N, CA, C and O atoms as a GROMACS GRO file, in nm:
protein
  628
    1MET      N    1   3.628   6.239  -2.124
    1MET     CA    2   3.665   6.273  -1.994
    1MET      C    3   3.556   6.359  -1.933
    1MET      O    4   3.511   6.455  -1.995
    2THR      N    5   3.513   6.326  -1.815
    2THR     CA    6   3.406   6.398  -1.745
    2THR      C    7   3.454   6.480  -1.632
    2THR      O    8   3.524   6.432  -1.543
    3VAL      N    9   3.416   6.607  -1.637
    3VAL     CA   10   3.448   6.705  -1.520
    3VAL      C   11   3.338   6.732  -1.447
    3VAL      O   12   3.230   6.761  -1.499
    4LYS      N   13   3.359   6.724  -1.313
    4LYS     CA   14   3.247   6.766  -1.224
    4LYS      C   15   3.254   6.919  -1.189
    4LYS      O   16   3.360   6.975  -1.160
    5ALA      N   17   3.146   6.974  -1.194
    5ALA     CA   18   3.132   7.130  -1.155
    5ALA      C   19   3.008   7.139  -1.059
    5ALA      O   20   2.907   7.070  -1.065
    6VAL      N   21   3.036   7.237  -0.968
    6VAL     CA   22   2.922   7.268  -0.869
    6VAL      C   23   2.892   7.413  -0.869
    6VAL      O   24   2.977   7.502  -0.870
    7SER      N   25   2.772   7.428  -0.869
    7SER     CA   26   2.711   7.573  -0.876
    7SER      C   27   2.612   7.590  -0.763
    7SER      O   28   2.567   7.488  -0.711
    8ALA      N   29   2.580   7.695  -0.726
    8ALA     CA   30   2.474   7.734  -0.622
    8ALA      C   31   2.419   7.864  -0.660
    8ALA      O   32   2.489   7.948  -0.716
    9GLY      N   33   2.292   7.883  -0.630
    9GLY     CA   34   2.216   7.997  -0.637
    9GLY      C   35   2.084   8.004  -0.560
    9GLY      O   36   2.056   7.932  -0.464
   10ALA      N   37   2.009   8.094  -0.612
   10ALA     CA   38   1.884   8.112  -0.525
   10ALA      C   39   1.753   8.147  -0.607
   10ALA      O   40   1.756   8.222  -0.704
   11ILE      N   41   1.646   8.091  -0.561
   11ILE     CA   42   1.512   8.127  -0.609
   11ILE      C   43   1.481   8.254  -0.537
   11ILE      O   44   1.436   8.249  -0.423
   12LEU      N   45   1.504   8.371  -0.599
   12LEU     CA   46   1.473   8.501  -0.546
   12LEU      C   47   1.324   8.534  -0.563
   12LEU      O   48   1.267   8.526  -0.672
   13PHE      N   49   1.264   8.574  -0.444
   13PHE     CA   50   1.129   8.615  -0.450
   13PHE      C   51   1.115   8.750  -0.386
   13PHE      O   52   1.195   8.790  -0.301
   14ARG      N   53   1.007   8.824  -0.430
   14ARG     CA   54   0.973   8.944  -0.363
   14ARG      C   55   0.806   8.938  -0.340
   14ARG      O   56   0.733   8.864  -0.407
   15ASP      N   57   0.763   9.018  -0.245
   15ASP     CA   58   0.631   9.030  -0.218
   15ASP      C   59   0.571   9.161  -0.278
   15ASP      O   60   0.605   9.268  -0.226
   16THR      N   61   0.491   9.161  -0.375
   16THR     CA   62   0.431   9.282  -0.450
   16THR      C   63   0.284   9.288  -0.407
   16THR      O   64   0.210   9.199  -0.449
   17ARG      N   65   0.241   9.373  -0.336
   17ARG     CA   66   0.106   9.384  -0.301
   17ARG      C   67   0.042   9.260  -0.255
   17ARG      O   68  -0.072   9.235  -0.296
   18GLY      N   69   0.106   9.174  -0.170
   18GLY     CA   70   0.051   9.048  -0.123
   18GLY      C   71   0.066   8.929  -0.224
   18GLY      O   72   0.022   8.817  -0.200
   19ARG      N   73   0.130   8.961  -0.334
   19ARG     CA   74   0.155   8.855  -0.432
   19ARG      C   75   0.308   8.823  -0.441
   19ARG      O   76   0.388   8.916  -0.457
   20ARG      N   77   0.348   8.699  -0.431
   20ARG     CA   78   0.479   8.658  -0.442
   20ARG      C   79   0.514   8.660  -0.599
   20ARG      O   80   0.444   8.612  -0.688
   21GLU      N   81   0.631   8.723  -0.612
   21GLU     CA   82   0.685   8.705  -0.749
   21GLU      C   83   0.836   8.649  -0.750
   21GLU      O   84   0.912   8.668  -0.654
   22TYR      N   85   0.871   8.582  -0.859
   22TYR     CA   86   1.003   8.513  -0.857
   22TYR      C   87   1.079   8.588  -0.960
   22TYR      O   88   1.021   8.637  -1.057
   23LEU      N   89   1.205   8.597  -0.943
   23LEU     CA   90   1.301   8.662  -1.030
   23LEU      C   91   1.353   8.539  -1.126
   23LEU      O   92   1.394   8.433  -1.081
   24LEU      N   93   1.344   8.572  -1.261
   24LEU     CA   94   1.401   8.481  -1.365
   24LEU      C   95   1.497   8.569  -1.461
   24LEU      O   96   1.473   8.682  -1.504
   25LEU      N   97   1.606   8.494  -1.484
   25LEU     CA   98   1.711   8.560  -1.564
   25LEU      C   99   1.716   8.480  -1.695
   25LEU      O  100   1.714   8.357  -1.692
   26LYS      N  101   1.722   8.549  -1.812
   26LYS     CA  102   1.742   8.484  -1.943
   26LYS      C  103   1.892   8.458  -1.972
   26LYS      O  104   1.969   8.554  -1.974
   27SER      N  105   1.930   8.351  -1.991
   27SER     CA  106   2.082   8.318  -2.007
   27SER      C  107   2.108   8.340  -2.158
   27SER      O  108   2.018   8.342  -2.242
   28ARG      N  109   2.242   8.358  -2.183
   28ARG     CA  110   2.285   8.372  -2.321
   28ARG      C  111   2.215   8.276  -2.417
   28ARG      O  112   2.155   8.318  -2.516
   29PRO      N  113   2.224   8.149  -2.385
   29PRO     CA  114   2.165   8.043  -2.473
   29PRO      C  115   2.016   8.060  -2.501
   29PRO      O  116   1.966   8.020  -2.606
   30GLY      N  117   1.940   8.127  -2.395
   30GLY     CA  118   1.810   8.148  -2.410
   30GLY      C  119   1.734   8.076  -2.308
   30GLY      O  120   1.612   8.082  -2.316
   31ASP      N  121   1.788   8.008  -2.213
   31ASP     CA  122   1.708   7.950  -2.104
   31ASP      C  123   1.680   8.042  -2.005
   31ASP      O  124   1.761   8.131  -1.977
   32TRP      N  125   1.559   8.028  -1.939
   32TRP     CA  126   1.534   8.116  -1.828
   32TRP      C  127   1.566   8.044  -1.696
   32TRP      O  128   1.535   7.925  -1.683
   33GLU      N  129   1.628   8.113  -1.598
   33GLU     CA  130   1.684   8.041  -1.484
   33GLU      C  131   1.692   8.136  -1.360
   33GLU      O  132   1.647   8.250  -1.365
   34PHE      N  133   1.748   8.086  -1.256
   34PHE     CA  134   1.765   8.162  -1.136
   34PHE      C  135   1.905   8.208  -1.120
   34PHE      O  136   1.994   8.151  -1.184
   35PRO      N  137   1.934   8.315  -1.035
   35PRO     CA  138   2.066   8.352  -1.016
   35PRO      C  139   2.146   8.237  -0.962
   35PRO      O  140   2.111   8.176  -0.862
   36LYS      N  141   2.266   8.205  -1.038
   36LYS     CA  142   2.339   8.100  -0.997
   36LYS      C  143   2.482   8.110  -1.055
   36LYS      O  144   2.502   8.183  -1.153
   37GLY      N  145   2.578   8.042  -1.001
   37GLY     CA  146   2.693   8.027  -1.044
   37GLY      C  147   2.796   7.942  -0.984
   37GLY      O  148   2.763   7.884  -0.881
   38GLY      N  149   2.926   7.923  -1.033
   38GLY     CA  150   3.016   7.843  -0.976
   38GLY      C  151   3.062   7.885  -0.848
   38GLY      O  152   3.074   8.002  -0.815
   39VAL      N  153   3.092   7.773  -0.769
   39VAL     CA  154   3.166   7.783  -0.637
   39VAL      C  155   3.298   7.840  -0.658
   39VAL      O  156   3.364   7.791  -0.749
   40GLU      N  157   3.350   7.938  -0.588
   40GLU     CA  158   3.480   7.974  -0.600
   40GLU      C  159   3.561   7.961  -0.472
   40GLU      O  160   3.518   7.999  -0.363
   41GLY      N  161   3.687   7.902  -0.492
   41GLY     CA  162   3.776   7.872  -0.382
   41GLY      C  163   3.705   7.781  -0.277
   41GLY      O  164   3.639   7.682  -0.309
   42ASP      N  165   3.721   7.819  -0.162
   42ASP     CA  166   3.653   7.738  -0.044
   42ASP      C  167   3.521   7.790   0.009
   42ASP      O  168   3.484   7.770   0.125
   43GLU      N  169   3.452   7.858  -0.082
   43GLU     CA  170   3.317   7.910  -0.050
   43GLU      C  171   3.221   7.806  -0.002
   43GLU      O  172   3.226   7.696  -0.058
   44GLU      N  173   3.138   7.823   0.088
   44GLU     CA  174   3.014   7.752   0.125
   44GLU      C  175   2.920   7.766   0.031
   44GLU      O  176   2.913   7.872  -0.030
   45LEU      N  177   2.825   7.655   0.002
   45LEU     CA  178   2.727   7.686  -0.102
   45LEU      C  179   2.630   7.803  -0.075
   45LEU      O  180   2.570   7.861  -0.165
   46GLN      N  181   2.618   7.833   0.056
   46GLN     CA  182   2.516   7.959   0.083
   46GLN      C  183   2.594   8.089   0.044
   46GLN      O  184   2.534   8.184  -0.004
   47GLN      N  185   2.732   8.091   0.068
   47GLN     CA  186   2.814   8.204   0.022
   47GLN      C  187   2.814   8.234  -0.122
   47GLN      O  188   2.821   8.349  -0.165
   48THR      N  189   2.806   8.126  -0.196
   48THR     CA  190   2.820   8.133  -0.354
   48THR      C  191   2.674   8.184  -0.395
   48THR      O  192   2.658   8.270  -0.482
   49ALA      N  193   2.577   8.128  -0.329
   49ALA     CA  194   2.441   8.170  -0.356
   49ALA      C  195   2.414   8.322  -0.344
   49ALA      O  196   2.355   8.391  -0.427
   50ILE      N  197   2.469   8.364  -0.225
   50ILE     CA  198   2.457   8.510  -0.185
   50ILE      C  199   2.532   8.587  -0.280
   50ILE      O  200   2.478   8.685  -0.331
   51ARG      N  201   2.656   8.555  -0.314
   51ARG     CA  202   2.733   8.625  -0.416
   51ARG      C  203   2.675   8.622  -0.547
   51ARG      O  204   2.686   8.728  -0.610
   52GLU      N  205   2.614   8.524  -0.605
   52GLU     CA  206   2.568   8.538  -0.725
   52GLU      C  207   2.426   8.601  -0.744
   52GLU      O  208   2.385   8.636  -0.855
   53VAL      N  209   2.348   8.614  -0.623
   53VAL     CA  210   2.234   8.695  -0.628
   53VAL      C  211   2.286   8.846  -0.648
   53VAL      O  212   2.240   8.915  -0.739
   54LYS      N  213   2.378   8.891  -0.565
   54LYS     CA  214   2.446   9.022  -0.592
   54LYS      C  215   2.496   9.048  -0.720
   54LYS      O  216   2.475   9.158  -0.771
   55GLU      N  217   2.561   8.958  -0.783
   55GLU     CA  218   2.634   8.974  -0.909
   55GLU      C  219   2.529   8.963  -1.025
   55GLU      O  220   2.529   9.048  -1.114
   56GLU      N  221   2.453   8.874  -1.024
   56GLU     CA  222   2.357   8.851  -1.136
   56GLU      C  223   2.238   8.922  -1.127
   56GLU      O  224   2.185   8.952  -1.234
   57ALA      N  225   2.181   8.956  -1.018
   57ALA     CA  226   2.054   9.039  -1.003
   57ALA      C  227   2.064   9.177  -0.957
   57ALA      O  228   1.972   9.259  -0.956
   58GLY      N  229   2.194   9.198  -0.916
   58GLY     CA  230   2.213   9.344  -0.850
   58GLY      C  231   2.130   9.375  -0.732
   58GLY      O  232   2.098   9.491  -0.707
   59VAL      N  233   2.092   9.269  -0.652
   59VAL     CA  234   2.007   9.281  -0.539
   59VAL      C  235   2.105   9.274  -0.421
   59VAL      O  236   2.182   9.177  -0.418
   60GLU      N  237   2.111   9.355  -0.334
   60GLU     CA  238   2.191   9.361  -0.210
   60GLU      C  239   2.102   9.340  -0.081
   60GLU      O  240   2.148   9.286   0.020
   61ASP      N  241   1.983   9.382  -0.088
   61ASP     CA  242   1.897   9.361   0.042
   61ASP      C  243   1.815   9.242   0.039
   61ASP      O  244   1.702   9.251  -0.010
   62PHE      N  245   1.857   9.127   0.086
   62PHE     CA  246   1.770   8.996   0.065
   62PHE      C  247   1.817   8.908   0.188
   62PHE      O  248   1.911   8.945   0.259
   63ARG      N  249   1.756   8.805   0.209
   63ARG     CA  250   1.796   8.697   0.294
   63ARG      C  251   1.751   8.563   0.257
   63ARG      O  252   1.638   8.540   0.215
   64LEU      N  253   1.844   8.475   0.274
   64LEU     CA  254   1.822   8.325   0.253
   64LEU      C  255   1.716   8.281   0.362
   64LEU      O  256   1.723   8.317   0.479
   65ILE      N  257   1.623   8.204   0.312
   65ILE     CA  258   1.523   8.148   0.402
   65ILE      C  259   1.589   8.012   0.453
   65ILE      O  260   1.645   7.934   0.376
   66ASP      N  261   1.577   7.991   0.577
   66ASP     CA  262   1.634   7.868   0.645
   66ASP      C  263   1.560   7.739   0.594
   66ASP      O  264   1.443   7.742   0.554
   67GLY      N  265   1.631   7.632   0.598
   67GLY     CA  266   1.568   7.505   0.597
   67GLY      C  267   1.525   7.445   0.451
   67GLY      O  268   1.458   7.342   0.442
   68PHE      N  269   1.572   7.521   0.339
   68PHE     CA  270   1.547   7.472   0.199
   68PHE      C  271   1.676   7.474   0.124
   68PHE      O  272   1.742   7.577   0.112
   69ARG      N  273   1.713   7.349   0.068
   69ARG     CA  274   1.814   7.342  -0.024
   69ARG      C  275   1.780   7.222  -0.110
   69ARG      O  276   1.752   7.115  -0.056
   70GLU      N  277   1.782   7.235  -0.239
   70GLU     CA  278   1.750   7.139  -0.332
   70GLU      C  279   1.851   7.142  -0.438
   70GLU      O  280   1.913   7.247  -0.457
   71GLU      N  281   1.876   7.032  -0.514
   71GLU     CA  282   1.978   7.025  -0.617
   71GLU      C  283   1.922   6.960  -0.740
   71GLU      O  284   1.831   6.877  -0.735
   72TYR      N  285   1.979   7.003  -0.853
   72TYR     CA  286   1.950   6.927  -0.967
   72TYR      C  287   2.096   6.917  -1.054
   72TYR      O  288   2.190   6.994  -1.031
   73ASP      N  289   2.098   6.823  -1.143
   73ASP     CA  290   2.220   6.810  -1.227
   73ASP      C  291   2.200   6.794  -1.361
   73ASP      O  292   2.094   6.744  -1.397
   74TYR      N  293   2.287   6.827  -1.446
   74TYR     CA  294   2.278   6.802  -1.596
   74TYR      C  295   2.424   6.795  -1.640
   74TYR      O  296   2.519   6.828  -1.568
   75VAL      N  297   2.434   6.742  -1.781
   75VAL     CA  298   2.552   6.719  -1.838
   75VAL      C  299   2.560   6.798  -1.958
   75VAL      O  300   2.458   6.811  -2.025
   76PHE      N  301   2.671   6.854  -1.994
   76PHE     CA  302   2.681   6.930  -2.117
   76PHE      C  303   2.836   6.912  -2.178
   76PHE      O  304   2.928   6.862  -2.114
   77GLU      N  305   2.843   6.956  -2.301
   77GLU     CA  306   2.976   6.952  -2.352
   77GLU      C  307   3.037   7.092  -2.367
   77GLU      O  308   2.968   7.184  -2.410
   78ALA      N  309   3.166   7.109  -2.332
   78ALA     CA  310   3.236   7.238  -2.342
   78ALA      C  311   3.383   7.228  -2.368
   78ALA      O  312   3.455   7.182  -2.280
   79GLY      N  313   3.429   7.264  -2.474
   79GLY     CA  314   3.573   7.261  -2.495
   79GLY      C  315   3.630   7.113  -2.506
   79GLY      O  316   3.742   7.082  -2.463
   80GLY      N  317   3.549   7.031  -2.562
   80GLY     CA  318   3.576   6.900  -2.590
   80GLY      C  319   3.580   6.799  -2.462
   80GLY      O  320   3.624   6.684  -2.455
   81LYS      N  321   3.517   6.883  -2.363
   81LYS     CA  322   3.498   6.793  -2.233
   81LYS      C  323   3.346   6.782  -2.196
   81LYS      O  324   3.263   6.870  -2.220
   82THR      N  325   3.324   6.669  -2.138
   82THR     CA  326   3.194   6.651  -2.070
   82THR      C  327   3.183   6.697  -1.943
   82THR      O  328   3.252   6.647  -1.854
   83ILE      N  329   3.092   6.800  -1.918
   83ILE     CA  330   3.083   6.860  -1.785
   83ILE      C  331   2.955   6.803  -1.715
   83ILE      O  332   2.846   6.801  -1.773
   84HIS      N  333   2.972   6.758  -1.588
   84HIS     CA  334   2.870   6.697  -1.503
   84HIS      C  335   2.834   6.810  -1.395
   84HIS      O  336   2.899   6.812  -1.290
   85LYS      N  337   2.743   6.895  -1.416
   85LYS     CA  338   2.725   7.013  -1.322
   85LYS      C  339   2.596   6.982  -1.214
   85LYS      O  340   2.483   6.948  -1.248
   86THR      N  341   2.640   7.003  -1.093
   86THR     CA  342   2.535   6.993  -0.983
   86THR      C  343   2.507   7.143  -0.957
   86THR      O  344   2.597   7.227  -0.947
   87VAL      N  345   2.381   7.167  -0.948
   87VAL     CA  346   2.336   7.308  -0.903
   87VAL      C  347   2.255   7.293  -0.774
   87VAL      O  348   2.158   7.217  -0.766
   88HIS      N  349   2.301   7.372  -0.669
   88HIS     CA  350   2.226   7.378  -0.535
   88HIS      C  351   2.150   7.508  -0.547
   88HIS      O  352   2.195   7.617  -0.582
   89LEU      N  353   2.025   7.477  -0.512
   89LEU     CA  354   1.934   7.605  -0.499
   89LEU      C  355   1.876   7.630  -0.360
   89LEU      O  356   1.820   7.541  -0.296
   90PHE      N  357   1.891   7.749  -0.318
   90PHE     CA  358   1.828   7.797  -0.176
   90PHE      C  359   1.713   7.885  -0.234
   90PHE      O  360   1.692   7.910  -0.353
   91ILE      N  361   1.643   7.928  -0.126
   91ILE     CA  362   1.526   8.034  -0.141
   91ILE      C  363   1.585   8.160  -0.068
   91ILE      O  364   1.648   8.154   0.038
   92ALA      N  365   1.556   8.277  -0.140
   92ALA     CA  366   1.598   8.407  -0.072
   92ALA      C  367   1.480   8.501  -0.104
   92ALA      O  368   1.413   8.496  -0.207
   93ARG      N  369   1.463   8.589  -0.002
   93ARG     CA  370   1.354   8.685  -0.005
   93ARG      C  371   1.423   8.810  -0.032
   93ARG      O  372   1.519   8.842   0.039
   94SER      N  373   1.379   8.892  -0.138
   94SER     CA  374   1.438   9.023  -0.167
   94SER      C  375   1.349   9.119  -0.106
   94SER      O  376   1.227   9.107  -0.110
   95PHE      N  377   1.414   9.224  -0.043
   95PHE     CA  378   1.353   9.340   0.017
   95PHE      C  379   1.355   9.462  -0.081
   95PHE      O  380   1.307   9.570  -0.045
   96GLU      N  381   1.406   9.447  -0.194
   96GLU     CA  382   1.418   9.545  -0.309
   96GLU      C  383   1.309   9.517  -0.408
   96GLU      O  384   1.272   9.403  -0.434
   97ALA      N  385   1.261   9.620  -0.461
   97ALA     CA  386   1.151   9.620  -0.560
   97ALA      C  387   1.193   9.570  -0.689
   97ALA      O  388   1.125   9.498  -0.763
   98SER      N  389   1.325   9.618  -0.714
   98SER     CA  390   1.368   9.576  -0.870
   98SER      C  391   1.489   9.497  -0.858
   98SER      O  392   1.531   9.462  -0.748
   99ALA      N  393   1.558   9.464  -0.985
   99ALA     CA  394   1.672   9.402  -0.993
   99ALA      C  395   1.743   9.462  -1.118
   99ALA      O  396   1.683   9.530  -1.201
  100GLU      N  397   1.869   9.431  -1.123
  100GLU     CA  398   1.947   9.488  -1.239
  100GLU      C  399   2.006   9.374  -1.332
  100GLU      O  400   2.057   9.272  -1.284
  101LEU      N  401   1.998   9.393  -1.454
  101LEU     CA  402   2.052   9.300  -1.540
  101LEU      C  403   2.200   9.296  -1.553
  101LEU      O  404   2.260   9.400  -1.579
  102SER      N  405   2.265   9.178  -1.534
  102SER     CA  406   2.410   9.178  -1.546
  102SER      C  407   2.446   9.150  -1.689
  102SER      O  408   2.364   9.108  -1.771
  103LYS      N  409   2.561   9.172  -1.712
  103LYS     CA  410   2.628   9.123  -1.864
  103LYS      C  411   2.608   8.984  -1.883
  103LYS      O  412   2.608   8.941  -1.998
  104GLU      N  413   2.591   8.904  -1.786
  104GLU     CA  414   2.570   8.747  -1.809
  104GLU      C  415   2.441   8.722  -1.869
  104GLU      O  416   2.430   8.618  -1.933
  105HIS      N  417   2.349   8.796  -1.860
  105HIS     CA  418   2.218   8.757  -1.900
  105HIS      C  419   2.143   8.863  -2.009
  105HIS      O  420   2.176   8.981  -2.018
  106ARG      N  421   2.043   8.806  -2.085
  106ARG     CA  422   1.987   8.889  -2.184
  106ARG      C  423   1.871   8.974  -2.130
  106ARG      O  424   1.850   9.086  -2.177
  107ASP      N  425   1.791   8.918  -2.028
  107ASP     CA  426   1.672   8.982  -1.986
  107ASP      C  427   1.648   8.929  -1.846
  107ASP      O  428   1.705   8.826  -1.810
  108LEU      N  429   1.564   8.996  -1.765
  108LEU     CA  430   1.521   8.962  -1.641
  108LEU      C  431   1.385   8.998  -1.624
  108LEU      O  432   1.344   9.104  -1.670
  109GLN      N  433   1.305   8.914  -1.556
  109GLN     CA  434   1.160   8.946  -1.527
  109GLN      C  435   1.118   8.886  -1.390
  109GLN      O  436   1.161   8.777  -1.350
  110TRP      N  437   1.034   8.963  -1.321
  110TRP     CA  438   0.972   8.904  -1.201
  110TRP      C  439   0.840   8.846  -1.249
  110TRP      O  440   0.763   8.913  -1.319
  111ARG      N  441   0.816   8.729  -1.213
  111ARG     CA  442   0.701   8.655  -1.256
  111ARG      C  443   0.631   8.596  -1.141
  111ARG      O  444   0.693   8.559  -1.042
  112ASP      N  445   0.489   8.587  -1.154
  112ASP     CA  446   0.423   8.528  -1.045
  112ASP      C  447   0.432   8.365  -1.060
  112ASP      O  448   0.481   8.318  -1.163
  113TYR      N  449   0.388   8.286  -0.967
  113TYR     CA  450   0.423   8.146  -0.970
  113TYR      C  451   0.391   8.079  -1.098
  113TYR      O  452   0.476   8.015  -1.158
  114GLU      N  453   0.259   8.095  -1.144
  114GLU     CA  454   0.202   8.037  -1.263
  114GLU      C  455   0.298   8.077  -1.377
  114GLU      O  456   0.355   7.988  -1.440
  115GLN      N  457   0.318   8.208  -1.406
  115GLN     CA  458   0.406   8.257  -1.523
  115GLN      C  459   0.542   8.197  -1.504
  115GLN      O  460   0.598   8.148  -1.602
  116ALA      N  461   0.603   8.196  -1.384
  116ALA     CA  462   0.733   8.147  -1.369
  116ALA      C  463   0.746   7.990  -1.411
  116ALA      O  464   0.840   7.949  -1.480
  117ILE      N  465   0.647   7.909  -1.365
  117ILE     CA  466   0.646   7.768  -1.401
  117ILE      C  467   0.636   7.751  -1.535
  117ILE      O  468   0.694   7.653  -1.582
  118ASN      N  469   0.569   7.831  -1.619
  118ASN     CA  470   0.548   7.827  -1.752
  118ASN      C  471   0.663   7.890  -1.850
  118ASN      O  472   0.667   7.875  -1.972
  119THR      N  473   0.751   7.960  -1.774
  119THR     CA  474   0.859   8.025  -1.844
  119THR      C  475   0.989   7.950  -1.822
  119THR      O  476   1.080   7.957  -1.904
  120ILE      N  477   0.997   7.874  -1.707
  120ILE     CA  478   1.144   7.804  -1.695
  120ILE      C  479   1.154   7.698  -1.781
  120ILE      O  480   1.060   7.619  -1.788
  121THR      N  481   1.263   7.682  -1.856
  121THR     CA  482   1.281   7.582  -1.956
  121THR      C  483   1.330   7.450  -1.927
  121THR      O  484   1.307   7.357  -2.004
  122GLN      N  485   1.397   7.435  -1.820
  122GLN     CA  486   1.457   7.312  -1.783
  122GLN      C  487   1.365   7.250  -1.661
  122GLN      O  488   1.308   7.319  -1.576
  123ASP      N  489   1.363   7.112  -1.670
  123ASP     CA  490   1.276   7.028  -1.569
  123ASP      C  491   1.330   7.048  -1.426
  123ASP      O  492   1.254   7.062  -1.330
  124GLY      N  493   1.458   7.048  -1.415
  124GLY     CA  494   1.526   7.058  -1.275
  124GLY      C  495   1.474   7.177  -1.212
  124GLY      O  496   1.395   7.163  -1.120
  125PRO      N  497   1.509   7.289  -1.250
  125PRO     CA  498   1.476   7.410  -1.184
  125PRO      C  499   1.329   7.427  -1.164
  125PRO      O  500   1.284   7.481  -1.063
  126ARG      N  501   1.247   7.376  -1.267
  126ARG     CA  502   1.106   7.397  -1.256
  126ARG      C  503   1.044   7.310  -1.146
  126ARG      O  504   0.951   7.350  -1.077
  127GLU      N  505   1.097   7.191  -1.131
  127GLU     CA  506   1.054   7.110  -1.024
  127GLU      C  507   1.079   7.168  -0.876
  127GLU      O  508   0.994   7.167  -0.787
  128ILE      N  509   1.213   7.221  -0.864
  128ILE     CA  510   1.256   7.284  -0.749
  128ILE      C  511   1.172   7.404  -0.726
  128ILE      O  512   1.136   7.426  -0.610
  129LEU      N  513   1.137   7.479  -0.815
  129LEU     CA  514   1.048   7.589  -0.804
  129LEU      C  515   0.908   7.551  -0.731
  129LEU      O  516   0.865   7.607  -0.630
  130GLU      N  517   0.852   7.453  -0.798
  130GLU     CA  518   0.729   7.373  -0.752
  130GLU      C  519   0.743   7.353  -0.585
  130GLU      O  520   0.657   7.391  -0.504
  131ARG      N  521   0.857   7.293  -0.554
  131ARG     CA  522   0.878   7.264  -0.405
  131ARG      C  523   0.910   7.378  -0.329
  131ARG      O  524   0.870   7.384  -0.212
  132ALA      N  525   0.976   7.472  -0.379
  132ALA     CA  526   1.014   7.604  -0.310
  132ALA      C  527   0.874   7.684  -0.275
  132ALA      O  528   0.844   7.732  -0.166
  133HIS      N  529   0.802   7.685  -0.388
  133HIS     CA  530   0.659   7.755  -0.369
  133HIS      C  531   0.581   7.696  -0.248
  133HIS      O  532   0.526   7.758  -0.157
  134GLU      N  533   0.588   7.561  -0.269
  134GLU     CA  534   0.494   7.491  -0.149
  134GLU      C  535   0.559   7.520  -0.009
  134GLU      O  536   0.491   7.549   0.090
  135TYR      N  537   0.696   7.510  -0.006
  135TYR     CA  538   0.767   7.539   0.120
  135TYR      C  539   0.730   7.683   0.161
  135TYR      O  540   0.700   7.701   0.279
  136LEU      N  541   0.729   7.776   0.084
  136LEU     CA  542   0.687   7.908   0.116
  136LEU      C  543   0.526   7.933   0.161
  136LEU      O  544   0.486   8.010   0.248
  137ASP      N  545   0.459   7.860   0.089
  137ASP     CA  546   0.320   7.854   0.140
  137ASP      C  547   0.302   7.807   0.282
  137ASP      O  548   0.237   7.867   0.367
  138ASP      N  549   0.373   7.679   0.299
  138ASP     CA  550   0.366   7.618   0.426
  138ASP      C  551   0.411   7.707   0.532
  138ASP      O  552   0.343   7.719   0.634
  139LEU      N  553   0.523   7.771   0.514
  139LEU     CA  554   0.585   7.869   0.613
  139LEU      C  555   0.489   7.992   0.641
  139LEU      O  556   0.481   8.046   0.752
  140ALA      N  557   0.409   8.038   0.516
  140ALA     CA  558   0.317   8.153   0.542
  140ALA      C  559   0.182   8.103   0.622
  140ALA      O  560   0.115   8.179   0.692
  141GLN      N  561   0.156   7.980   0.604
  141GLN     CA  562   0.040   7.934   0.691
  141GLN      C  563   0.088   7.903   0.824
  141GLN      O  564   0.010   7.925   0.916
  142GLU      N  565   0.200   7.858   0.849
  142GLU     CA  566   0.241   7.843   0.993
  142GLU      C  567   0.252   7.981   1.058
  142GLU      O  568   0.201   7.992   1.170
  143ALA      N  569   0.306   8.078   1.009
  143ALA     CA  570   0.319   8.224   1.051
  143ALA      C  571   0.180   8.268   1.081
  143ALA      O  572   0.157   8.328   1.186
  144GLU      N  573   0.080   8.241   0.991
  144GLU     CA  574  -0.041   8.288   0.999
  144GLU      C  575  -0.118   8.211   1.124
  144GLU      O  576  -0.196   8.274   1.196
  145GLY      N  577  -0.094   8.089   1.142
  145GLY     CA  578  -0.144   8.009   1.246
  145GLY      C  579  -0.102   8.069   1.373
  145GLY      O  580  -0.178   8.082   1.469
  146GLU      N  581   0.021   8.104   1.371
  146GLU     CA  582   0.077   8.151   1.516
  146GLU      C  583   0.010   8.288   1.552
  146GLU      O  584   0.002   8.326   1.669
  147GLU      N  585  -0.038   8.363   1.446
  147GLU     CA  586  -0.093   8.489   1.474
  147GLU      C  587  -0.234   8.476   1.525
  147GLU      O  588  -0.266   8.498   1.642
  148ASP      N  589  -0.320   8.435   1.424
  148ASP     CA  590  -0.464   8.422   1.472
  148ASP      C  591  -0.531   8.308   1.418
  148ASP      O  592  -0.635   8.266   1.470
  149GLY      N  593  -0.478   8.254   1.318
  149GLY     CA  594  -0.545   8.128   1.237
  149GLY      C  595  -0.669   8.166   1.162
  149GLY      O  596  -0.749   8.080   1.125
  150GLU      N  597  -0.686   8.292   1.140
  150GLU     CA  598  -0.805   8.343   1.072
  150GLU      C  599  -0.773   8.450   0.973
  150GLU      O  600  -0.668   8.514   0.980
  151GLY      N  601  -0.862   8.470   0.881
  151GLY     CA  602  -0.832   8.576   0.785
  151GLY      C  603  -0.755   8.541   0.666
  151GLY      O  604  -0.732   8.423   0.637
  152GLU      N  605  -0.711   8.647   0.592
  152GLU     CA  606  -0.635   8.641   0.469
  152GLU      C  607  -0.507   8.574   0.486
  152GLU      O  608  -0.453   8.576   0.597
  153ARG      N  609  -0.451   8.511   0.384
  153ARG     CA  610  -0.323   8.458   0.388
  153ARG      C  611  -0.210   8.564   0.374
  153ARG      O  612  -0.207   8.645   0.281
  154THR      N  613  -0.119   8.556   0.471
  154THR     CA  614  -0.014   8.658   0.459
  154THR      C  615   0.112   8.594   0.413
  154THR      O  616   0.128   8.475   0.441
  155TYR      N  617   0.215   8.665   0.337
  155TYR     CA  618   0.325   8.607   0.306
  155TYR      C  619   0.435   8.638   0.403
  155TYR      O  620   0.422   8.737   0.476
  156LEU      N  621   0.549   8.559   0.412
  156LEU     CA  622   0.652   8.598   0.499
  156LEU      C  623   0.700   8.728   0.489
  156LEU      O  624   0.721   8.785   0.382
  157ALA      N  625   0.719   8.780   0.614
  157ALA     CA  626   0.774   8.918   0.635
  157ALA      C  627   0.909   8.923   0.650
  157ALA      O  628   0.966   9.031   0.668
   0.00000   0.00000   0.00000
């Protein structure tokens, strides 16, 4: 018997001295992932992502970036059932310098893009991070073009 499950979360990033860093959480089985969790009740996917960032990363001051939502899915066994899980990921910008480890994870780290790509253990989240990183680069270039089109690349404010 296959059970369908839906989760949502966010690729959370911060800007540290002009360098974008992404938050990765180490799950109990040992995979590095983004804050995410199951949809509760009649929550919208964005509401779930926001709640999970607060619960799993302890970050309160952040905002979702419009226009980006990607999904991946995987299948696993639990309690004698086959679970087919679909995970929806958004992008969120943190305005806090730090995050707090929840009881659900073993470790957390802020990593720059290259480190994050090399740390994430599953293909689905890794591919979505690649697309999210490009999306943020494109937004940063657009914002820069509106200002003066010259000079150093700035990240989203």
